[in-house]
KOLPAPA-81942 format. One line per 3 residues: number of its first residue (from 1); their letters; for each residue x, y, z of N, C-alpha, C, CB. Coordinates in steps of 0.05 Angstrom, whole numbers. Glycine has a CB too. Layout:
NUM	A	X Y Z X Y Z X Y Z X Y Z  ...
END
This chain:
1	MSA	5887 2624 1121 5904 2589 1125 5932 2602 1134 5908 2565 1086  5950 2603 1161 5964 2603 1163 5985 2577 1150 5959 2609 1181  6008 2578 1142 6025 2554 1137 6040 2534 1149 6038 2560 1129
4	DHV	6022 2521 1150 6039 2489 1173 6084 2492 1175 6028 2439 1141  6085 2497 1146 6117 2495 1150 6115 2507 1117 6136 2457 1159  6148 2517 1126 6151 2533 1091 6163 2512 1075 6174 2564 1087
7	KQL	6141 2510 1050 6144 2482 1032 6175 2507 1010 6099 2467 1006  6194 2484 1007 6212 2507 975 6199 2499 960 6246 2506 960  6204 2524 949 6208 2525 914 6207 2496 902 6241 2540 904
10	SDT	6233 2487 908 6234 2460 893 6220 2433 903 6262 2454 891  6214 2436 916 6196 2409 933 6158 2421 914 6198 2415 989  6155 2437 898 6127 2446 886 6135 2442 853 6117 2482 896
13	KFS	6108 2427 844 6117 2435 818 6099 2449 813 6124 2418 798  6104 2455 779 6096 2473 765 6090 2466 741 6110 2490 766  6068 2484 729 6051 2473 705 6050 2505 692 6015 2455 715
16	VLD	6034 2501 670 6030 2522 657 6001 2515 644 6054 2528 638  5984 2541 647 5958 2547 647 5965 2564 615 5946 2565 679  5959 2557 583 5952 2571 569 5928 2582 557 5960 2565 561
19	LSP	5921 2602 541 5896 2610 528 5895 2608 509 5888 2629 530  5925 2599 487 5928 2607 464 5922 2636 463 5914 2592 448  5936 2658 464 5927 2678 455 5935 2685 434 5928 2693 467
22	IIV	5914 2701 416 5902 2713 406 5921 2746 395 5880 2712 425  5933 2760 396 5947 2787 391 5940 2793 378 5969 2792 388  5940 2827 378 5937 2850 359 5948 2844 324 5955 2877 374
25	GAT	5939 2840 317 5952 2837 278 5958 2810 278 5987 2856 266  5955 2790 298 5959 2763 287 5930 2750 283 5976 2746 307  5935 2722 283 5910 2702 275 5906 2681 285 5908 2694 252
28	PSD	5891 2670 298 5894 2641 316 5911 2617 297 5860 2626 324  5919 2616 277 5943 2602 266 5968 2612 284 5948 2609 233  5967 2632 280 5995 2639 290 5998 2637 334 6000 2677 275
31	AFK	5976 2633 330 5963 2635 366 5978 2608 375 5918 2630 373  5963 2592 350 5966 2559 356 6004 2556 350 5941 2536 326  6010 2561 333 6039 2553 331 6054 2570 358 6053 2562 298
34	NTL	6051 2597 371 6068 2602 394 6052 2583 421 6069 2639 400  6027 2574 417 6020 2563 436 6050 2529 436 5982 2559 431  6051 2516 421 6061 2494 407 6100 2493 418 6053 2500 367
37	DLA	6099 2513 407 6135 2524 413 6131 2527 442 6150 2559 396  6110 2560 461 6108 2550 483 6115 2526 506 6094 2551 481  6097 2507 495 6101 2486 506 6125 2463 493 6076 2477 508
40	QHV	6133 2463 474 6162 2451 470 6180 2461 490 6174 2457 442  6188 2489 496 6198 2506 513 6185 2491 539 6192 2538 507  6180 2504 551 6172 2497 580 6178 2453 582 6129 2511 584
43	EKM	6164 2443 563 6177 2415 571 6208 2416 577 6173 2395 546  6225 2425 558 6256 2418 566 6263 2437 589 6279 2423 538  6237 2454 603 6250 2476 626 6238 2461 653 6238 2514 623
46	GYH	6235 2445 650 6217 2415 671 6190 2421 676 6228 2410 707  6178 2445 670 6144 2442 679 6132 2417 671 6123 2465 666  6112 2407 687 6112 2378 697 6072 2384 670 6113 2371 752
49	RFW	6067 2397 677 6036 2391 650 6032 2427 641 5991 2374 672  6019 2412 624 6007 2436 603 5980 2440 595 6017 2435 578  5969 2461 612 5935 2457 605 5921 2472 585 5917 2464 627
52	LAE	5909 2464 573 5905 2490 561 5867 2492 566 5918 2489 524  5849 2525 558 5833 2527 584 5799 2530 554 5847 2566 613  5784 2530 556 5762 2524 539 5745 2546 546 5748 2494 542
55	HHN	5742 2566 524 5735 2592 529 5721 2599 502 5761 2611 535  5700 2618 497 5686 2617 470 5680 2647 468 5657 2598 469  5677 2655 433 5671 2676 435 5684 2698 446 5655 2673 442
58	MPF	5705 2698 452 5726 2714 452 5751 2719 433 5733 2708 472  5752 2744 427 5772 2742 407 5801 2742 412 5768 2761 391  5809 2742 423 5834 2732 445 5844 2712 460 5834 2743 460
61	IAS	5827 2693 459 5832 2664 464 5817 2652 442 5823 2653 492  5851 2627 432 5845 2609 414 5841 2580 412 5859 2612 402  5834 2579 445 5832 2554 453 5801 2544 453 5845 2552 480
64	SAT	5788 2547 432 5749 2543 447 5757 2513 432 5708 2571 428  5764 2499 415 5756 2470 412 5786 2465 427 5748 2456 375  5777 2469 451 5810 2446 467 5811 2429 456 5814 2432 498
67	SVV	5803 2408 462 5807 2375 451 5824 2371 440 5791 2363 435  5822 2383 413 5834 2391 387 5858 2405 391 5815 2406 372  5866 2416 404 5896 2434 395 5912 2426 428 5888 2481 388
70	IGH	5894 2412 447 5916 2384 468 5921 2367 452 5902 2365 496  5904 2359 423 5920 2332 416 5939 2347 400 5905 2304 399  5936 2366 391 5963 2391 378 5984 2398 385 5959 2414 376
73	VAG	5983 2404 414 6017 2407 435 6016 2374 439 6015 2431 477  6004 2349 449 6010 2327 450 6026 2309 437 5997 2322 451  6017 2317 406 6039 2314 381 6049 2319 376 6041 2315 365
76	GTS	6067 2350 393 6098 2355 382 6110 2367 408 6102 2380 352  6100 2340 430 6118 2342 455 6117 2316 461 6108 2361 479  6132 2316 478 6137 2278 480 6141 2271 509 6169 2264 462
79	TIR	6149 2280 537 6142 2277 566 6128 2289 574 6157 2280 583  6126 2324 573 6099 2349 585 6074 2327 583 6092 2386 558  6057 2323 615 6027 2315 612 6005 2341 590 6013 2314 652
82	VGS	5993 2335 576 5978 2355 565 5940 2355 566 5989 2356 536  5935 2370 581 5899 2374 581 5896 2397 588 5880 2356 601  5870 2391 600 5845 2414 595 5845 2431 622 5810 2398 589
85	GGI	5844 2458 623 5857 2476 644 5831 2498 650 5889 2493 631  5797 2488 638 5789 2466 634 5761 2459 614 5788 2458 658  5756 2444 606 5734 2438 593 5707 2438 613 5740 2413 579
88	MLP	5690 2449 601 5668 2466 611 5642 2448 605 5668 2496 595  5636 2424 632 5630 2400 619 5592 2418 612 5637 2364 646  5584 2424 631 5556 2431 619 5556 2433 584 5546 2462 633
91	NHA	5575 2455 574 5574 2468 542 5572 2427 531 5616 2497 528  5573 2409 538 5579 2382 529 5569 2363 543 5604 2376 527  5552 2334 521 5547 2315 535 5569 2296 545 5530 2305 523
94	PLV	5572 2290 569 5588 2272 578 5596 2253 564 5579 2263 596  5585 2236 546 5597 2209 522 5611 2220 515 5583 2196 496  5610 2243 499 5627 2263 481 5660 2264 491 5612 2297 484
97	IAE	5659 2276 508 5684 2282 523 5696 2253 529 5677 2300 552  5685 2236 545 5700 2215 540 5710 2204 520 5693 2201 546  5687 2206 499 5707 2188 477 5731 2212 465 5685 2174 444
100	QFG	5729 2237 473 5755 2259 460 5776 2244 486 5747 2307 463  5772 2247 506 5789 2246 519 5797 2220 519 5785 2256 539  5791 2202 521 5798 2175 510 5813 2166 485 5778 2164 509
103	TLE	5807 2184 462 5815 2181 446 5850 2191 454 5797 2192 428  5851 2214 460 5866 2220 465 5890 2212 489 5856 2236 464  5881 2198 507 5898 2178 521 5911 2161 505 5883 2163 539
106	SLY	5887 2141 488 5902 2124 479 5913 2131 455 5889 2102 479  5923 2160 456 5940 2169 429 5969 2171 445 5928 2204 413  5963 2190 466 5994 2192 483 5979 2178 509 6010 2232 490
109	PER	5990 2161 513 5992 2139 537 6004 2154 571 6018 2112 524  5987 2159 584 5997 2169 609 6007 2192 611 6014 2156 618  5998 2212 582 6005 2246 580 5975 2261 583 6022 2256 544
112	IDL	5955 2252 597 5931 2264 580 5915 2270 616 5911 2235 549  5919 2293 617 5892 2297 650 5867 2319 630 5913 2327 692  5846 2314 639 5816 2326 639 5812 2340 665 5793 2303 637
115	GLG	5823 2367 664 5803 2381 683 5781 2391 665 5817 2406 701  5753 2398 694 5734 2394 691 5723 2424 704 5727 2366 700  5697 2440 694 5698 2467 708 5658 2457 697 5725 2502 691
118	RAP	5649 2482 711 5617 2489 711 5609 2505 705 5604 2491 728  5632 2531 692 5609 2548 689 5619 2542 650 5610 2589 710  5603 2570 633 5606 2561 614 5633 2570 594 5584 2564 608
121	GTD	5649 2583 604 5677 2599 596 5670 2619 577 5699 2579 582  5631 2627 578 5629 2652 558 5605 2667 566 5626 2645 526  5606 2675 545 5571 2697 565 5545 2679 554 5561 2746 548
124	QRT	5520 2682 563 5501 2668 566 5492 2658 539 5483 2682 581  5483 2679 512 5476 2678 482 5498 2660 473 5475 2709 466  5521 2663 479 5537 2635 463 5531 2617 473 5567 2630 462
127	AHA	5536 2610 504 5527 2584 525 5511 2564 502 5501 2596 555  5475 2584 503 5456 2579 491 5464 2561 462 5442 2605 488  5484 2582 453 5491 2569 419 5508 2547 419 5507 2591 398
130	LRR	5512 2544 447 5530 2528 454 5516 2497 451 5541 2537 482  5496 2500 468 5474 2478 476 5447 2482 473 5474 2470 502  5438 2509 453 5414 2506 440 5398 2497 462 5415 2488 416
133	NNR	5402 2492 481 5380 2495 503 5388 2498 533 5362 2469 502  5372 2510 551 5382 2518 583 5379 2500 600 5370 2540 596  5365 2479 585 5374 2458 612 5390 2447 631 5375 2445 611
136	SDG	5421 2456 621 5446 2458 639 5454 2482 645 5467 2448 629  5447 2489 667 5463 2515 678 5486 2505 696 5444 2537 697  5496 2473 706 5518 2478 718 5500 2470 733 5535 2501 719
139	QDF	5485 2466 747 5476 2450 776 5469 2428 779 5457 2458 789  5467 2408 752 5458 2390 749 5489 2375 743 5435 2393 730  5518 2400 749 5545 2391 744 5546 2362 769 5571 2423 751
142	PEQ	5535 2347 779 5550 2328 805 5542 2305 785 5534 2328 844  5519 2311 773 5509 2282 754 5518 2284 730 5477 2276 749  5522 2302 711 5539 2299 682 5572 2294 697 5536 2336 657
145	LAE	5590 2295 714 5611 2282 721 5612 2257 737 5624 2297 732  5587 2252 754 5591 2220 755 5580 2202 729 5575 2209 781  5567 2217 706 5558 2200 683 5585 2199 675 5536 2212 660
148	LRA	5602 2218 667 5626 2221 651 5643 2193 666 5642 2256 655  5650 2208 687 5666 2188 707 5661 2146 702 5649 2199 745  5641 2148 704 5626 2118 694 5635 2112 671 5594 2117 691
151	YFD	5632 2127 656 5633 2120 621 5678 2112 625 5618 2165 588  5689 2126 629 5719 2107 628 5720 2086 663 5755 2139 625  5707 2083 678 5698 2060 703 5678 2050 707 5699 2065 725
154	PSL	5659 2033 692 5639 2023 688 5633 2022 724 5640 1997 667  5644 2011 736 5632 2011 767 5630 2032 787 5645 1995 782  5643 2048 771 5629 2076 788 5599 2079 780 5645 2107 777
157	APG	5583 2065 763 5563 2058 759 5537 2042 774 5570 2051 745  5514 2050 782 5513 2028 789 5479 2018 774 5518 2027 824  5479 1997 762 5471 1976 739 5491 1982 724 5443 1979 723
160	RNP	5488 1961 700 5493 1970 673 5490 1983 648 5494 1963 668  5509 2002 642 5502 2027 626 5503 2015 587 5532 2056 637  5488 2010 585 5489 2002 559 5506 2018 531 5461 2001 555
163	VRA	5508 2042 540 5515 2059 527 5554 2055 538 5495 2088 534  5564 2048 513 5596 2053 532 5617 2076 515 5618 2018 534  5636 2083 515 5658 2105 511 5677 2086 495 5674 2120 542
166	VPG	5677 2092 467 5698 2071 458 5717 2093 440 5683 2041 436  5739 2093 433 5756 2090 458 5746 2108 488 5786 2101 447  5759 2099 514 5754 2114 537 5753 2101 558 5735 2127 537
169	EGL	5723 2076 555 5725 2059 575 5753 2039 583 5703 2046 569  5761 2042 608 5775 2025 621 5804 2039 616 5771 1993 611  5804 2061 617 5814 2088 614 5831 2099 641 5789 2107 609
172	NIP	5858 2101 641 5869 2114 672 5866 2151 665 5912 2102 680  5843 2161 663 5851 2187 654 5858 2206 678 5829 2199 636  5867 2219 680 5867 2243 712 5844 2260 712 5895 2269 714
175	VWL	5823 2255 727 5798 2281 738 5802 2301 754 5775 2271 755  5804 2324 753 5807 2345 762 5788 2361 767 5820 2354 751  5780 2367 794 5760 2387 785 5766 2421 787 5736 2379 802
178	LGS	5761 2438 767 5775 2464 769 5753 2478 786 5783 2479 738  5759 2505 798 5738 2523 807 5754 2547 819 5717 2510 828  5727 2570 821 5734 2593 827 5717 2603 855 5732 2609 802
181	SGF	5704 2583 871 5694 2586 886 5686 2566 904 5682 2597 878  5669 2556 917 5665 2537 937 5661 2512 928 5646 2542 952  5641 2516 909 5626 2489 894 5636 2461 888 5620 2495 868
184	SAQ	5657 2475 868 5668 2444 864 5695 2433 887 5681 2442 829  5706 2458 899 5730 2448 918 5715 2432 932 5748 2470 937  5686 2427 950 5669 2416 960 5662 2391 950 5652 2430 961
187	LAG	5657 2395 922 5655 2364 918 5678 2350 901 5628 2357 905  5701 2361 899 5725 2342 899 5739 2346 914 5738 2338 879  5731 2342 940 5738 2338 970 5718 2310 972 5728 2368 993
190	QLG	5699 2315 971 5682 2292 977 5680 2275 965 5663 2294 980  5694 2271 931 5701 2257 914 5738 2246 921 5694 2275 888  5745 2255 936 5771 2254 934 5784 2255 912 5777 2236 944
193	LPF	5788 2274 899 5801 2283 853 5813 2310 873 5760 2296 809  5834 2310 858 5847 2324 853 5839 2353 847 5856 2312 839  5838 2379 851 5827 2408 860 5852 2420 848 5821 2415 897
196	SFA	5836 2437 832 5858 2462 821 5842 2484 819 5875 2458 792  5849 2509 838 5832 2536 840 5837 2557 820 5836 2549 866  5835 2579 808 5842 2597 801 5840 2621 808 5839 2596 787
199	SHF	5853 2628 823 5867 2643 841 5887 2665 815 5887 2618 866  5879 2659 796 5896 2676 785 5870 2702 775 5916 2658 758  5847 2697 771 5817 2717 760 5803 2716 790 5790 2698 730
202	SPD	5810 2695 811 5792 2705 833 5803 2689 862 5757 2698 825  5820 2721 859 5851 2712 892 5829 2713 911 5886 2745 905  5803 2730 920 5802 2725 946 5782 2705 956 5798 2749 956
205	NTL	5776 2698 945 5771 2660 941 5779 2639 949 5774 2650 922  5806 2643 949 5837 2614 943 5831 2608 970 5881 2624 936  5842 2620 990 5844 2606 1016 5819 2588 1031 5851 2627 1035
208	GAL	5800 2605 1022 5773 2599 1034 5764 2575 1016 5751 2626 1032  5768 2569 996 5768 2550 982 5778 2524 979 5771 2558 969  5806 2534 982 5837 2510 987 5823 2501 1015 5880 2528 993
211	DLY	5806 2513 1037 5813 2499 1057 5786 2485 1060 5826 2515 1080  5764 2494 1046 5741 2479 1030 5751 2446 1035 5739 2491 992  5765 2447 1008 5771 2425 990 5785 2403 1023 5798 2438 957
214	RRS	5806 2421 1033 5819 2396 1053 5804 2389 1070 5843 2401 1068  5782 2402 1083 5775 2398 1102 5733 2384 1095 5785 2428 1119  5739 2377 1070 5712 2362 1061 5726 2333 1050 5691 2383 1032
217	FKP	5750 2332 1050 5759 2299 1037 5759 2284 1046 5778 2290 1028  5757 2262 1027 5755 2240 1029 5773 2233 1015 5735 2231 1027  5792 2195 1033 5810 2189 1019 5790 2170 990 5834 2172 1041
220	SNT	5804 2157 978 5780 2149 945 5805 2132 932 5765 2186 916  5807 2113 909 5823 2102 905 5834 2124 888 5819 2076 898  5824 2150 876 5842 2164 861 5865 2166 877 5833 2189 852
223	LDK	5864 2179 900 5879 2199 927 5869 2190 950 5871 2233 928  5896 2191 968 5892 2183 995 5892 2201 1016 5909 2167 1001  5904 2222 1002 5900 2254 1011 5901 2282 994 5920 2258 1030
226	PYA	5895 2305 1001 5887 2323 973 5900 2327 963 5877 2343 970  5901 2339 943 5918 2354 919 5917 2376 912 5916 2347 898  5933 2395 916 5920 2418 904 5940 2438 891 5902 2432 924
229	MVG	5914 2452 861 5942 2465 851 5930 2491 853 5955 2458 819  5937 2509 840 5935 2537 840 5945 2550 828 5938 2546 857  5924 2556 802 5926 2586 776 5947 2609 791 5885 2607 770
232	VNI	5956 2625 777 5965 2649 786 5987 2653 761 5976 2649 818  5972 2682 759 5987 2700 737 6015 2711 748 5967 2727 730  6041 2700 728 6060 2714 741 6075 2725 702 6082 2689 768
235	VAA	6084 2745 718 6090 2768 688 6119 2776 701 6062 2804 680  6149 2755 688 6165 2762 705 6191 2770 681 6168 2738 728  6207 2786 693 6230 2800 673 6245 2805 688 6227 2823 657
238	ETD	6272 2811 668 6300 2811 678 6298 2849 710 6329 2818 634  6280 2862 698 6277 2884 718 6251 2886 736 6279 2910 704  6238 2901 757 6210 2897 761 6201 2916 737 6199 2904 794
241	EEA	6210 2942 731 6193 2962 716 6191 2944 679 6215 2999 717  6212 2932 675 6202 2922 646 6180 2901 655 6228 2905 625  6188 2873 676 6164 2863 685 6133 2880 691 6173 2851 708
244	ERL	6139 2911 704 6118 2911 708 6097 2941 675 6122 2919 747  6116 2938 653 6096 2946 631 6084 2918 622 6110 2963 606  6102 2900 621 6099 2874 600 6068 2866 615 6131 2843 603
247	ATT	6049 2872 643 6044 2864 656 6020 2883 645 6060 2861 678  6029 2905 637 5993 2919 619 5987 2913 610 5983 2937 606  5987 2895 595 5972 2874 576 5954 2858 595 5993 2852 559
250	LQQ	5967 2840 612 5946 2838 622 5925 2847 635 5950 2830 628  5931 2874 645 5908 2895 664 5885 2898 639 5924 2936 676  5907 2911 607 5893 2917 594 5860 2898 578 5914 2923 581
253	QFL	5879 2869 572 5852 2850 572 5824 2852 596 5864 2820 576  5837 2852 627 5812 2851 642 5790 2880 647 5822 2842 669  5807 2895 634 5798 2924 626 5777 2922 607 5820 2941 614
256	NLV	5789 2912 592 5761 2903 558 5749 2888 575 5770 2880 520  5747 2866 590 5732 2846 590 5705 2854 613 5750 2820 596  5712 2866 630 5692 2894 644 5686 2909 631 5701 2911 662
259	RNN	5691 2928 610 5677 2956 590 5666 2926 567 5711 2991 572  5659 2900 575 5644 2880 547 5655 2891 518 5604 2885 545  5687 2892 518 5702 2908 494 5724 2882 483 5720 2942 508
262	EVP	5715 2871 478 5727 2841 474 5744 2847 457 5710 2817 466  5772 2848 450 5787 2857 429 5808 2832 425 5801 2887 436  5817 2832 411 5850 2818 409 5862 2823 439 5873 2836 382
265	LQP	5888 2804 445 5916 2828 453 5923 2842 459 5927 2838 447  5931 2854 471 5941 2886 467 5964 2887 470 5932 2908 485  5983 2899 452 6014 2912 467 6018 2927 492 6026 2933 450
268	PVE	6037 2918 508 6040 2937 535 6038 2966 533 6069 2933 548  6034 2982 548 6038 3011 548 6048 3017 579 6010 3027 539  6064 3044 577 6083 3049 595 6066 3046 622 6097 3076 589
271	SMD	6038 3061 609 6024 3064 635 5998 3061 627 6027 3090 650  5984 3063 648 5961 3044 649 5928 3075 660 5973 3009 682  5939 3101 669 5933 3119 684 5921 3124 664 5948 3136 698
274	NLW	5927 3128 632 5905 3156 622 5886 3130 607 5923 3191 591  5887 3105 615 5877 3080 597 5847 3077 625 5910 3045 593  5846 3078 653 5833 3069 675 5823 3084 688 5845 3058 688
277	TEY	5811 3080 695 5785 3107 720 5790 3095 753 5734 3099 711  5790 3113 755 5807 3101 798 5786 3075 801 5795 3136 840  5763 3074 784 5743 3063 806 5753 3025 788 5696 3080 804
280	EKA	5759 3024 770 5764 3008 750 5784 3004 756 5762 3015 727  5811 3019 771 5844 3009 768 5827 2997 802 5882 3042 764  5813 3009 814 5814 2987 846 5809 2958 837 5784 2995 873
283	ALR	5790 2953 827 5774 2934 808 5786 2910 802 5767 2945 784  5809 2930 783 5826 2909 782 5849 2893 786 5827 2909 773  5860 2913 803 5874 2913 822 5862 2882 848 5870 2948 831
286	QQL	5839 2881 852 5837 2869 871 5828 2829 853 5812 2889 892  5811 2834 830 5820 2824 819 5838 2804 807 5819 2832 818  5858 2813 808 5883 2810 799 5902 2816 818 5888 2823 778
289	GSS	5897 2813 844 5904 2815 860 5924 2798 868 5890 2818 870  5935 2768 867 5943 2753 872 5965 2747 855 5928 2739 876  5963 2761 830 5987 2757 802 6024 2768 822 5973 2794 764
292	IIG	6036 2766 805 6058 2770 810 6078 2775 789 6064 2752 824  6083 2797 804 6099 2813 780 6129 2822 785 6082 2840 774  6154 2813 768 6170 2832 779 6199 2821 768 6166 2835 811
295	SPA	6219 2827 776 6248 2813 769 6250 2785 782 6274 2830 780  6278 2771 773 6282 2741 784 6276 2742 811 6311 2729 781  6280 2767 830 6293 2765 862 6260 2769 871 6323 2797 877
298	TVK	6249 2794 859 6214 2799 872 6190 2777 866 6201 2828 856  6206 2758 842 6180 2735 834 6190 2714 855 6180 2719 795  6222 2715 861 6217 2686 875 6204 2696 904 6249 2666 880
301	EKL	6221 2715 905 6200 2725 941 6169 2717 946 6195 2766 943  6163 2737 922 6130 2725 927 6118 2707 912 6109 2744 923  6132 2685 903 6123 2663 899 6130 2645 927 6133 2653 872
304	QKF	6150 2646 941 6151 2629 965 6132 2640 981 6177 2629 979  6119 2661 976 6106 2679 999 6065 2665 997 6112 2726 987  6063 2656 968 6046 2654 959 6039 2628 963 6046 2662 940
307	INE	6060 2608 967 6065 2589 970 6055 2569 998 6087 2593 965  6071 2587 1022 6071 2584 1048 6043 2591 1049 6092 2601 1064  6027 2611 1042 6004 2620 1053 5980 2598 1032 6002 2660 1049
310	TQA	5985 2591 1013 5961 2574 1001 5970 2538 1002 5955 2586 965  5994 2528 1013 6008 2504 1020 5998 2487 991 5998 2490 1052  5990 2504 967 5991 2491 938 6013 2466 933 5998 2515 917
313	DEI	6004 2443 926 6017 2424 921 6034 2432 894 5999 2399 921  6018 2439 873 6029 2454 848 6013 2477 839 6032 2436 824  6035 2492 823 6030 2525 812 6030 2524 790 6048 2547 819
316	MVV	6005 2528 773 5998 2531 747 6005 2556 737 5973 2527 744  6029 2559 726 6026 2589 714 6018 2601 691 6044 2599 715  5999 2636 702 5983 2638 679 6003 2662 665 5947 2647 685
319	GQI	6014 2665 641 6030 2677 634 6023 2705 606 6049 2655 629  5997 2716 607 5984 2728 584 6003 2755 581 5950 2734 590  6023 2746 566 6051 2764 553 6039 2772 523 6087 2741 549
322	YDH	6049 2790 520 6046 2806 484 6067 2794 467 6053 2844 482  6081 2796 477 6111 2786 458 6121 2760 469 6141 2809 462  6120 2750 447 6129 2725 446 6142 2708 471 6147 2727 426
325	AAR	6179 2727 452 6195 2718 461 6202 2733 487 6212 2714 444  6191 2750 507 6183 2752 524 6179 2741 547 6173 2756 519  6154 2725 527 6133 2711 548 6154 2686 550 6095 2704 535
328	LRS	6167 2671 525 6181 2647 531 6201 2654 554 6195 2635 504  6220 2679 556 6236 2686 579 6227 2691 605 6249 2706 575  6199 2701 611 6174 2703 635 6176 2670 643 6135 2714 621
331	FEI	6173 2650 629 6163 2621 635 6197 2607 646 6146 2602 599  6216 2627 633 6246 2611 639 6264 2621 672 6271 2623 607  6250 2649 669 6253 2657 696 6243 2645 715 6246 2677 700
334	VAD	6218 2636 732 6200 2623 736 6214 2587 741 6181 2631 712  6226 2570 709 6239 2549 724 6260 2554 734 6245 2528 711  6275 2578 727 6305 2577 747 6302 2581 777 6327 2602 740
337	IMK	6275 2590 770 6272 2598 809 6260 2572 818 6245 2629 823  6245 2563 801 6224 2542 821 6248 2513 825 6185 2528 799  6284 2516 812 6296 2495 815 6309 2504 833 6307 2483 795
340	TN	6306 2526 855 6326 2540 876 6309 2523 905 6326 2585 876  6327 2532 926 6314 2534 940 6320 2557 966 6311 2511 944
END
């Protein structure tokens, strides 16, 4: 999709997707401390929302009990919106999610977002351990979504449901659909819901999914026009060379995923050449193709181009960086860039 006009960086909201990364030699407790510290810092930097993702059986991600970590972050911050990017709805009974997010919204009014995905967020054996059976493979996601939304707003359900979400019912909790393909893009459009696309690991599908979302969009009580957020990996440092070095942690993470060698987040290396094959290098370059890596000037140029191409209303920054201080600095650089024209 070609850009209709140049969107200014300062006109685009910026947010954070955090995976509570567990680095080698550290613990989930350390990861949660770093997550809260990051949230407190980006709140001061002017970021709009801070989301956490549900993944399971992954030694480098601590946010498996996503609702619990959202409460931890919301309790340690005061203004930034906090939510899920996302809750993998087929892993859960919709009533449970309604109650959990009803509780969060009751504790932290007008600050909670509910982003929903239909993938398991894990491998099939772990999905079975979560669900106990395979009755939900994501194909019934529209029905699950309708049930969940009706717990918040009973008027959405035909007839009276004797089961009520307490807390939850009557609360205005923004529901987002997340996707890495066209399914949720089209569903979000048809329902008039905001949509977030995972360009940070599915770059080739980005423009097609956003176009499908916008073409499918029907105004609703939630939105009168499409609202699209796009996730993108950003690694920023003082120089291009330092940013490229820091980004080798992200590259190693995806390389280990490809090899089914799931380990904690690895420290950066000077070169990946001795770690990957040419085939793996090409595959990862494609999967991480939308990543923005570099100095402040490089990041600003690439970010402006990315926004022009996607016409995103909001950018969700993903920063898988090993060193916590370097991670904070990366988000600080992005914050400085987003305030400029």
